[in-house]
C-alpha positions in Angstrom: 70.5 142.2 167.1 74.0 141.2 167.9 77.1 142.1 166.0 77.4 138.6 164.8 73.8 138.7 163.4 74.7 142.0 161.6 77.8 140.5 160.0 75.9 137.3 158.9 73.0 139.2 157.5 75.2 141.8 155.6 75.4 141.7 151.8 77.5 143.6 149.4 75.9 146.6 148.0 76.5 147.6 144.4 79.6 149.7 143.6 79.2 150.5 139.9 82.0 152.1 137.9 80.8 154.8 135.5 81.1 154.0 131.9 80.7 157.6 130.9 84.3 158.4 129.8 84.6 155.2 127.8 81.3 155.8 126.0 82.3 159.4 125.4 85.6 158.3 123.8 83.7 155.9 121.5 81.3 158.7 120.5 84.1 161.2 120.0 85.6 158.8 117.4 82.2 158.8 115.6 81.3 155.3 117.0 82.7 153.9 113.7 86.3 152.9 113.5 88.6 152.3 110.5 92.0 150.8 110.8 95.2 152.4 112.1 97.7 152.3 109.3 100.8 154.5 108.8 100.0 156.6 111.9 96.5 157.6 111.0 93.0 156.1 111.3 91.5 155.2 107.9 88.0 155.9 107.0 85.6 153.1 108.1 84.7 150.6 105.4 82.4 147.6 105.6 81.7 147.3 109.3 80.5 144.8 111.9 79.1 145.5 115.4 80.9 145.1 118.6 78.6 144.6 121.6 78.7 144.8 125.4 78.2 141.1 126.3 76.7 141.9 129.6 73.8 143.9 128.1 73.8 143.1 124.4 74.0 146.8 123.5 76.0 147.8 120.5 79.1 149.8 121.5 80.5 150.7 118.1 81.0 149.6 114.5 84.4 148.3 113.5 85.8 147.9 110.0 86.3 144.5 108.4 89.7 144.6 106.7 90.1 143.6 103.1 93.3 142.3 101.5 94.2 145.9 100.4 94.0 147.1 104.0 96.4 144.3 105.2 98.7 145.1 102.3 98.7 148.7 103.1 99.5 148.0 106.8 102.4 145.7 105.9 103.8 148.3 103.4 103.6 151.0 106.1 105.4 148.8 108.6 108.0 147.7 106.1 108.7 151.4 105.2 109.0 152.4 108.8 111.2 149.5 110.0 114.7 150.6 108.9 114.2 154.0 110.5 112.8 152.6 113.7 115.7 150.1 114.1 118.2 152.8 113.3 117.0 154.9 116.3 119.0 152.4 118.4 117.9 150.9 121.7 118.0 154.1 123.8 116.0 156.0 121.1 113.3 153.3 121.1 113.3 153.1 124.8 112.0 156.7 125.1 108.9 155.9 123.1 108.2 152.7 125.1 108.5 154.7 128.4 106.0 157.2 126.9 103.6 154.4 126.1 103.9 153.0 129.6 103.2 156.4 131.1 100.2 157.0 128.8 98.7 153.6 129.7 99.0 154.6 133.4 97.5 158.0 132.7 94.5 156.5 130.9 94.2 153.4 133.2 90.6 154.0 134.1 89.6 154.5 130.5 91.3 151.4 129.4 89.9 149.3 132.2 86.3 150.4 131.7 86.6 150.0 127.9 88.0 146.5 128.3 85.1 145.6 130.6 82.5 147.0 128.3 83.9 145.2 125.3 84.8 141.8 126.8 82.5 141.4 129.8 85.3 140.8 132.4 84.9 142.4 135.9 86.2 145.9 136.0 88.1 145.1 139.1 90.2 142.5 137.2 90.8 144.9 134.3 91.7 147.7 136.6 93.9 145.8 139.1 95.5 143.2 136.9 95.3 143.8 133.2 96.1 147.4 132.9 98.9 147.5 135.5 100.5 144.6 133.7 100.2 146.4 130.3 102.1 149.4 131.8 104.6 147.0 133.3 105.3 145.3 130.0 106.0 148.6 128.2 108.1 149.8 131.0 110.1 146.6 131.3 110.7 146.4 127.6 111.7 150.1 127.5 114.5 149.0 129.8 115.3 146.0 127.4 115.6 148.4 124.5 117.9 150.7 126.5 120.2 147.7 127.2 119.8 145.8 124.0 123.3 146.5 122.6 124.9 145.0 125.7 122.4 142.3 126.6 121.9 141.0 123.1 125.1 141.7 121.3 125.2 140.7 117.6 121.4 140.6 117.4 119.1 142.7 115.3 115.4 143.0 114.5 113.6 140.4 112.4 111.8 143.1 110.4 108.0 143.3 110.2 106.0 141.2 112.7 102.4 140.0 112.2 100.7 139.6 115.5 97.3 138.1 116.2 95.8 138.4 119.7 92.7 136.7 121.3 89.6 138.1 123.0 90.1 137.0 126.5 93.0 139.5 127.3 92.9 141.8 124.3 94.9 144.7 125.7 97.3 142.6 127.8 98.1 140.2 124.9 98.7 143.3 122.7 101.3 144.5 125.2 102.9 141.1 125.5 103.5 141.1 121.7 104.0 144.8 120.7 106.4 145.7 123.6 109.2 143.2 122.8 108.8 143.7 119.1 109.2 147.4 119.3 112.0 147.2 121.8 114.2 145.1 119.5 113.6 147.3 116.4 110.7 145.6 114.7 107.5 147.1 113.4 104.1 145.5 113.8 100.9 144.8 112.0 98.4 143.6 114.7 95.0 142.1 114.5 92.8 142.2 117.6 90.0 139.7 118.1 86.8 140.4 116.3 84.8 140.5 119.5 87.1 142.8 121.4 88.8 145.4 119.2 88.2 148.6 121.1 91.1 148.7 123.5 93.5 148.0 120.6 92.1 151.0 118.8 92.4 153.1 122.0 96.0 151.9 122.2 96.5 153.2 118.6 95.2 156.5 119.8 97.8 156.7 122.5 100.5 155.7 120.0 99.7 159.0 118.3 99.8 160.8 121.6 103.3 159.3 122.2 104.5 160.6 118.9 105.4 157.1 117.7 106.8 157.3 114.2 104.2 156.6 111.4 104.0 153.0 110.5 105.7 151.5 113.5 102.4 150.2 114.9 99.6 149.3 112.5 96.2 147.8 113.6 93.8 146.1 111.3 90.4 144.7 112.5 88.2 142.0 111.4 87.5 138.3 111.6 89.7 135.2 111.2 90.0 135.8 107.5 92.1 138.9 108.3 94.4 136.8 110.5 94.8 134.5 107.5 95.7 137.5 105.4 98.4 138.5 107.9 99.8 135.0 108.0 100.1 134.9 104.3 101.5 138.5 104.0 105.2 139.2 103.4 106.1 139.6 107.1 109.1 138.2 108.9 107.4 136.8 112.0 104.0 135.7 113.1 103.1 135.8 116.8 99.8 134.2 117.7 97.8 133.5 120.8 94.7 131.5 120.4 93.3 128.1 119.9 95.4 125.0 119.2 93.5 124.2 116.0 94.2 127.6 114.6 97.8 127.3 115.7 98.1 124.1 113.7 96.8 125.9 110.6 99.3 128.8 111.1 102.2 126.3 111.5 101.2 124.6 108.2 100.6 127.9 106.4 104.1 129.2 107.4 106.0 126.0 106.7 108.9 126.5 104.4 108.4 130.3 104.2 111.3 131.2 106.6 108.9 133.2 108.8 109.7 133.1 112.5 106.8 131.8 114.5 105.7 131.7 118.2 102.5 130.1 119.3 100.8 130.4 122.6 97.9 128.1 122.4 95.3 126.2 124.5 95.7 124.5 127.9 94.1 122.1 130.3 96.1 123.0 133.3 96.2 120.8 136.4 95.6 122.1 139.8 97.1 119.6 142.2 96.1 119.6 145.9 98.0 117.4 148.2 96.6 116.3 151.6 99.1 118.4 153.5 98.0 121.6 151.7 96.4 124.6 153.5 93.0 123.7 152.1 91.4 127.1 152.7 94.2 128.8 150.8 94.0 126.2 148.1 90.3 126.9 147.7 91.0 130.7 147.4 93.7 130.0 144.9 91.4 127.8 142.9 88.8 130.6 142.7 91.5 132.7 141.1 92.7 129.8 139.0 89.4 128.9 137.3 86.9 131.6 137.8 89.2 134.6 137.0 87.9 136.2 133.9 85.1 133.7 133.8 87.5 130.8 133.2 88.3 132.3 129.8 92.0 132.0 130.4 94.4 129.7 128.4 96.3 128.7 131.6 93.2 128.4 133.8 93.5 125.7 136.5 90.5 123.9 134.9 91.5 120.4 136.0 91.4 119.8 139.7 93.5 116.8 141.0 93.0 116.4 144.8 94.5 113.7 147.0 91.9 111.1 148.1 92.4 111.6 151.8 91.1 115.2 151.7 89.0 115.1 148.5 85.6 115.1 150.3 86.6 117.9 152.7 88.1 120.0 149.9 85.1 119.6 147.6 82.8 120.6 150.5 84.9 123.8 151.1 84.9 124.5 147.4 81.1 124.2 147.0 80.6 126.5 150.0 82.9 129.1 148.4 81.4 128.7 145.0 78.0 129.6 146.5 79.3 132.9 147.6 80.7 134.0 144.2 78.8 137.0 142.8 78.0 136.9 139.1 76.5 140.0 137.4 77.2 143.4 136.0 80.9 143.5 135.1 81.1 147.3 135.9 80.1 146.5 139.5 83.3 146.4 141.5 81.7 143.9 143.9 81.2 141.3 141.2 83.4 138.2 141.1 82.5 137.0 137.7 81.1 139.0 134.7 79.7 138.0 131.4 80.9 135.5 128.9 82.4 137.3 125.9 79.8 136.4 123.4 76.6 134.2 123.1 78.5 131.9 120.7 81.0 131.1 123.4 78.4 130.8 126.2 76.5 128.3 124.1 79.7 126.4 123.4 80.4 126.0 127.1 76.8 124.8 127.8 77.0 122.3 125.0 80.2 120.8 126.4 78.7 120.4 129.9 75.4 119.1 128.7 75.1 115.4 129.0 78.5 114.8 130.6 78.9 111.7 132.8 80.0 113.4 135.9 78.1 115.0 138.8 77.5 118.7 138.0 77.4 121.3 140.7 76.4 124.9 139.7 76.7 127.9 142.0 73.1 129.2 141.9 71.3 131.4 139.4 72.9 134.0 137.2 71.4 137.0 135.4 69.6 136.7 132.1 71.8 137.2 129.1 75.4 136.1 128.3 76.3 134.7 131.7 77.2 131.1 132.8 77.4 130.0 136.5 80.6 128.8 138.2 80.5 125.1 137.8 82.2 122.1 139.4 82.0 118.6 137.8 83.2 115.6 139.9 83.3 111.9 139.4 85.0 112.1 136.0 87.5 109.5 134.7 90.9 110.7 133.5 89.9 109.9 129.9 86.7 111.8 130.0 86.4 114.4 127.1 85.9 117.2 129.7 89.1 116.1 131.4 91.0 116.3 128.2 89.4 119.2 126.2 89.7 122.9 126.8 86.3 124.2 127.8 87.4 127.9 128.1 84.7 128.9 130.6 83.9 128.8 134.3 83.8 125.1 134.5 86.1 123.1 136.8 86.5 119.3 136.4 87.8 117.2 139.1 89.3 113.7 139.9 91.4 112.3 142.7 94.8 110.7 143.1 96.5 108.6 145.8 100.3 109.2 145.4 102.5 111.9 144.1 103.6 109.8 141.2 99.9 109.2 140.2 99.3 113.0 140.5 102.2 113.6 138.0 100.9 110.9 135.7 97.3 112.4 135.7 98.6 115.9 135.4 100.7 115.0 132.3 97.9 112.9 130.8 96.7 115.4 128.2 98.2 116.7 125.0 98.6 120.2 126.5 101.4 121.6 128.5 100.9 125.3 129.4 100.6 125.7 133.1 100.1 123.9 136.4 99.6 124.6 140.1 100.9 122.6 143.0 99.6 123.0 146.5 101.4 121.6 149.5 102.9 122.8 152.8 105.7 120.4 152.3 108.4 122.1 150.2 110.0 118.8 149.4 106.8 117.5 147.8 106.2 120.7 145.9 109.7 121.0 144.5 109.8 117.3 143.7 106.6 117.4 141.7 107.1 120.8 139.9 110.0 119.7 137.6 108.1 116.5 136.6 105.1 118.4 135.2 104.9 118.8 131.4 104.1 122.5 131.6 105.9 125.7 130.7 104.8 127.5 133.9 104.3 126.0 137.4 102.9 127.9 140.3 103.7 126.6 143.8 100.9 127.5 146.2 99.5 130.1 143.8 97.9 130.6 140.4 97.8 133.0 137.5 100.9 135.0 138.5 102.5 136.9 135.6 105.2 139.4 135.1 107.1 140.9 132.2 110.4 139.6 133.6 109.1 135.9 133.8 109.0 133.8 130.6 105.5 132.5 129.8 104.6 129.8 127.3 103.9 126.2 126.8 105.1 122.8 125.5 103.4 120.0 123.6 100.1 121.3 121.9 100.2 124.4 124.0 102.6 125.9 121.6 106.2 126.9 121.5 108.2 130.0 122.2 108.2 132.3 125.3 106.8 135.7 126.0 108.4 137.8 128.7 112.0 138.1 130.0 115.1 137.8 127.8 113.7 134.6 126.2 110.7 136.5 124.9 112.9 139.3 123.7 115.2 136.9 121.7 112.2 135.6 119.8 112.1 138.9 118.0 115.7 139.0 117.0 118.1 137.3 114.6 121.9 137.1 114.1 123.5 140.0 112.3 124.6 139.3 108.8 123.0 137.2 106.2 123.8 133.4 106.0 124.9 132.3 102.5 122.6 130.2 100.3 123.3 126.5 100.6 123.7 124.4 97.5 122.7 120.7 97.7 125.6 118.4 98.0 125.4 115.4 95.8 127.1 112.0 96.5 129.8 110.9 94.1 129.0 108.2 91.6 131.2 105.4 90.4 131.6 101.7 89.8 129.7 99.1 91.6 132.7 97.0 92.6 133.5 95.5 96.0 135.5 98.1 98.0 137.8 95.9 100.0 138.8 92.2 100.1 136.7 92.0 103.3 133.2 93.5 103.0 132.8 96.8 104.8 129.0 97.3 105.1 128.1 99.7 107.9 125.0 99.3 109.9 122.7 101.6 111.7 123.4 102.6 115.3 120.3 102.2 117.4 120.0 101.7 121.2 123.8 101.5 121.7 124.2 98.7 119.2 124.9 98.4 115.4 121.7 97.2 113.8 120.8 95.9 110.4 118.3 98.0 108.5 114.6 96.8 108.4 114.5 97.0 104.6 117.8 95.2 104.0 118.9 97.7 101.4 122.3 99.4 101.2 123.7 102.3 99.2 127.2 102.4 97.6 129.5 105.2 98.7 132.2 106.3 96.3 135.2 108.7 96.5 135.6 111.6 94.0 137.6 109.3 91.7 134.6 107.0 91.5 136.2 104.3 93.6 133.8 102.4 95.9 134.9 103.0 99.5 132.0 101.5 101.4 128.3 100.8 101.8 125.7 102.2 104.2 122.2 101.0 105.0 119.2 102.8 103.8 117.0 103.5 106.8 113.2 103.6 106.5 110.4 104.7 108.7 110.6 101.4 110.7 114.2 102.0 111.5 113.4 105.6 112.5 110.6 104.2 114.7 113.1 101.8 116.4 115.6 104.6 116.9 112.9 106.8 118.6 111.8 103.9 120.8 115.4 103.5 121.9 115.7 107.2 122.6 112.5 107.1 124.7 113.9 104.2 126.7 117.0 106.2 127.6 114.9 108.9 129.5 117.2 108.4 132.5 119.9 110.5 130.7 117.9 113.6 131.5 118.1 112.7 135.2 121.9 112.3 135.1 123.8 115.1 136.7 125.3 117.7 134.4 128.7 116.7 135.7 128.2 113.1 134.7 127.0 114.1 131.2 130.1 116.3 130.9 132.3 113.4 131.7 130.8 111.3 129.0 131.3 114.1 126.5 134.9 114.6 127.5 135.4 110.8 127.1 134.0 110.9 123.5 136.3 113.7 122.7 139.4 111.9 124.1 138.5 108.7 122.1 138.0 110.7 118.9 141.3 112.5 119.4 143.1 109.1 119.8 141.9 108.2 116.3 142.3 111.7 114.7 144.6 110.6 112.0 142.4 107.7 110.9 139.3 109.9 110.8 141.1 112.7 109.0 142.3 110.4 106.3 138.8 108.9 105.8 137.2 112.3 105.6 139.7 113.5 103.0 139.2 110.4 100.9 135.4 110.6 101.1 135.1 114.3 100.3 138.0 114.8 98.1 139.2 117.7 100.3 142.2 118.3 102.5 140.5 119.7 105.6 140.1 116.3 107.3 142.6 116.9 110.1 141.1 120.4 110.8 137.6 118.9 110.9 138.5 116.2 113.4 140.4 118.8 115.6 137.3 121.1 115.5 135.0 118.1 116.4 137.1 117.3 119.4 137.1 120.9 120.5 133.3 121.0 119.9 132.8 118.0 122.2 134.9 119.6 124.9 133.0 122.9 124.6 129.7 121.0 125.0 131.0 119.2 128.0 132.0 122.6 129.5 128.5 124.0 128.9 126.8 121.0 130.4 126.9 122.4 133.9 127.1 126.1 133.0 124.1 126.9 130.8 122.0 128.1 133.6 118.5 129.4 134.2 117.9 132.6 136.1 115.8 134.1 138.9 113.4 136.5 137.4 112.9 139.7 139.5 109.2 139.5 139.8 107.1 141.8 142.1 106.4 139.3 144.9 107.9 137.9 148.0 109.2 134.9 146.3 111.1 133.8 143.2 110.2 133.0 139.7 112.8 130.5 138.6 113.3 130.3 134.8 114.8 126.8 134.6 116.4 125.1 131.6 115.0 121.7 130.9 115.9 119.3 128.0 113.4 119.1 125.2 113.3 115.3 125.3 114.0 113.4 122.0 115.5 115.6 119.3 115.6 114.4 115.7 118.2 116.1 113.5 119.2 115.9 109.8 122.9 116.6 109.9 124.9 119.0 107.7 126.5 117.8 104.5 129.3 120.5 104.3 131.2 119.1 107.3 130.1 115.4 107.7 131.8 114.7 111.0 132.0 118.2 112.5 128.3 118.9 111.6 127.1 115.7 113.3 129.2 116.4 116.4 128.1 120.0 116.5 124.4 118.9 116.5 124.8 115.9 118.8 127.1 117.4 121.5 125.0 120.3 122.8 121.8 118.3 122.6 123.0 115.5 124.8 124.9 117.9 127.0 121.6 119.4 128.0 120.1 116.0 128.7 118.3 115.2 125.5 118.5 112.0 123.5 119.0 112.3 119.8 118.1 110.5 116.6 120.6 111.7 113.9 120.3 111.3 110.2 123.9 111.4 109.0 125.1 113.4 106.0 123.5 111.9 102.9 126.5 112.3 100.5 129.2 111.5 103.1 127.7 109.1 105.6 130.9 107.0 106.4 132.1 109.8 108.8 129.1 108.9 111.0 129.4 105.2 110.7 133.0 105.4 111.8 131.9 107.5 114.7 129.7 104.6 116.0 132.8 102.9 117.3 133.9 106.0 119.2 130.5 106.1 120.9 130.6 102.4 121.7 133.8 102.9 123.7 132.9 106.1 125.5 130.3 105.0 128.1 127.4 106.6 126.2 124.2 104.9 127.6 122.3 102.9 125.0 119.6 105.0 123.3 121.1 108.4 124.1 122.6 108.7 120.6 121.0 106.9 117.6 122.4 107.4 114.1 120.7 106.5 110.8 121.8 106.7 107.2 119.5 107.4 104.4 117.7 109.9 102.2 116.9 113.2 104.0 113.9 113.9 101.8 112.4 110.6 102.8 113.2 110.7 106.5 112.5 114.4 107.1 108.7 114.3 107.1 108.7 111.1 109.1 110.8 112.8 111.8 108.6 115.9 111.7 105.3 113.9 112.1 106.6 111.5 114.8 104.6 112.2 118.0 107.3 110.8 120.3 109.9 113.3 119.0 109.7 116.7 120.8 111.9 118.7 118.4 113.3 118.4 114.9 116.4 120.3 113.6 117.5 120.3 110.0 120.8 121.5 108.6 120.6 119.4 105.5 121.7 120.8 102.1 118.5 119.1 100.7 115.5 121.3 100.6 113.6 119.7 103.4 112.8 122.6 105.8 109.2 123.0 104.5 108.6 119.3 104.7 109.8 119.2 108.4 107.6 122.2 109.4 104.5 120.9 107.6 104.9 117.5 109.1 105.4 119.1 112.6 102.1 121.1 112.4 99.9 118.2 113.7 101.9 117.7 116.9 103.0 121.3 117.1 106.6 120.3 118.0 109.5 122.8 117.9 111.5 122.9 114.8 114.8 124.6 113.9 115.6 124.5 110.2 117.9 126.2 107.9 115.6 127.2 105.0 118.4 126.6 102.5 121.0 128.8 104.3 124.5 127.6 105.2 126.4 127.9 108.5 130.1 128.1 109.1 130.5 124.9 111.1 134.2 125.7 111.8 133.4 129.2 113.3 131.3 130.6 116.2 128.1 129.9 114.2 128.6 126.2 114.7 128.2 126.2 118.4 127.2 128.3 121.4 124.0 129.7 122.8 121.8 129.2 119.8 122.3 125.4 120.0 121.8 125.3 123.8 118.6 127.3 123.6 117.2 125.1 120.9 118.1 122.1 123.1 116.2 123.3 126.1 112.7 124.5 127.2 112.3 127.2 129.7 110.0 126.2 132.7 109.1 129.1 135.0 108.5 127.9 138.5 106.9 130.5 140.8 107.8 129.9 144.5 106.4 132.2 147.1 108.1 132.6 150.5 107.0 134.5 153.6 103.9 136.7 153.9 
């Protein structure tokens, strides 16, 4: 027998990892677990079984939380929070470093327990999950140490409710707990019903680290427990899970003032160009879709391959699929372990059953909760399997001809979590990456994560980021309490003609003044009851027209930051030239004497936004690879905003200027009681080289237009600074499309001071896209 024959006939022998220590730990805890509340484990109550999906064997019994348990956990967290925050960043950092070291010390125990409970290969848990968990606690220990200098003027939100999924139970815990603790918050965390054991082991090491009682609380149970946490008196909800549940959480928290971050589903494209290294792309695809059995929110589950190499690529992929080993997750030679639960396995099978494409399966799999690596070709872009998240080891595929078609197909779903681009031509890769609707883009790679690199989605993949300074800020708020905002009512008066020549303002849509669809107008009076003008009452059709005009001005995002700045400077110059006229009109309309000050502040605000246009930068995250993770700032798209009533001109300018400086287009609903400041401002825009559709201004009732803006699927974000109570309406309406919202919850803002401009506005006007670019070997 030749050496070649020996190599070709060799097979991998089993390399089992012992489960003894993990099983001993379970037994030592009595094999029945209560909750972890106030630094101690409670006595077990009504329990449910958690099983090893690979064998079906019962591992332990875990307590189903009741409302009283959630209440106790929230109370413990609330009591502990002031003391935890008062430790200061350096004090909290010591505990986070201790947690990182204890995770490393117990790495093998965590990895095996994760594999037993969830079915993922122990190799993945050992080499990826657990090291990343330690990395997150270590990184955020450093963030805590530097918080006073890196996040000046910021403080903790308070008590955070956190709900994590079953696919990465320990890693998702670290993603949420580490930044919350670093910034001075306390947490109530619910692990997934199917995979609670590593969270309970983490609770055990919290005790070993000497973490103060009540800082971390863990309650277990099904989705009903998650609903209890969402409804509890907490200050923030952080959720990772399905898009449908994310919608319900958005609706449930609407109007409550709770901060919210959602990391939801995905249908991530994996784009292979004809100049790609096909063998490398195949290996990357194995990692993208069959890592953790495809049970990954950002799995590269949608293969888009250029026609010229499609046949060759599929042939290589099928050959590679046939060599994947599926079996006992504790075997270190296994590529793919068990599906987490029979319910999930049956769901995957049902989705694949009867599909119109050609199904290729990679051979037999063991009996039990296993599903084979699967490729489905010949699907149309509109096929349900090309659109819906399968959340299993199933890859669907179609082809494209040109880069522009690849982008169109890639963006042709409601999701926007991640994407991979494979090309040996750096021009192609870096041309396509920014055009993809995704929060994370990997160039010639897949499934790369690090605590320093922001991760999160757009569209129905959620909002908010985890990791890096952006993830840290999601757990902080400005120091000091904003004052309550009283609704500002318009002045009443006589219905007489205001001037010898009629002065009826129009709407401003697409760069032109436009009559309202309904044909109705509202009288505007001064404080003495004298009629000073009329403004149209916009309806949903007018708002639709404004949004269409904004969508048509998409080229504004492609303009250089320098050019956007020049337009803003020009608006400021033209407003300054008419300062006296505007000041007089504001004083007459409001009955105040701050008109001149408000106009001067508005001009300054326009100049500040112009200055920021080319200075609000992304960053290069220091990730552990030969390459760079670029955290880039991109415009949200179309932003709808309900403008403030307290400062009718300054408020409108303060909202508009940073939004368009970052490349967005805006649909602004002017101050309801004092709308003439906005209608006068039209003329400034018309003479300032603002492209049509970049700024659109409506006048009308905030309560009527707020839910329409929130529900509009072509609006990417909605802001509300209205004195009317519309925050809840905006958030409820936004739940269906899961768009970003920034609302005031009835709190005021000093529009003349630092709170009226700066980083908060720029961050709200941009999305972070993390582009991973490897270089060298």
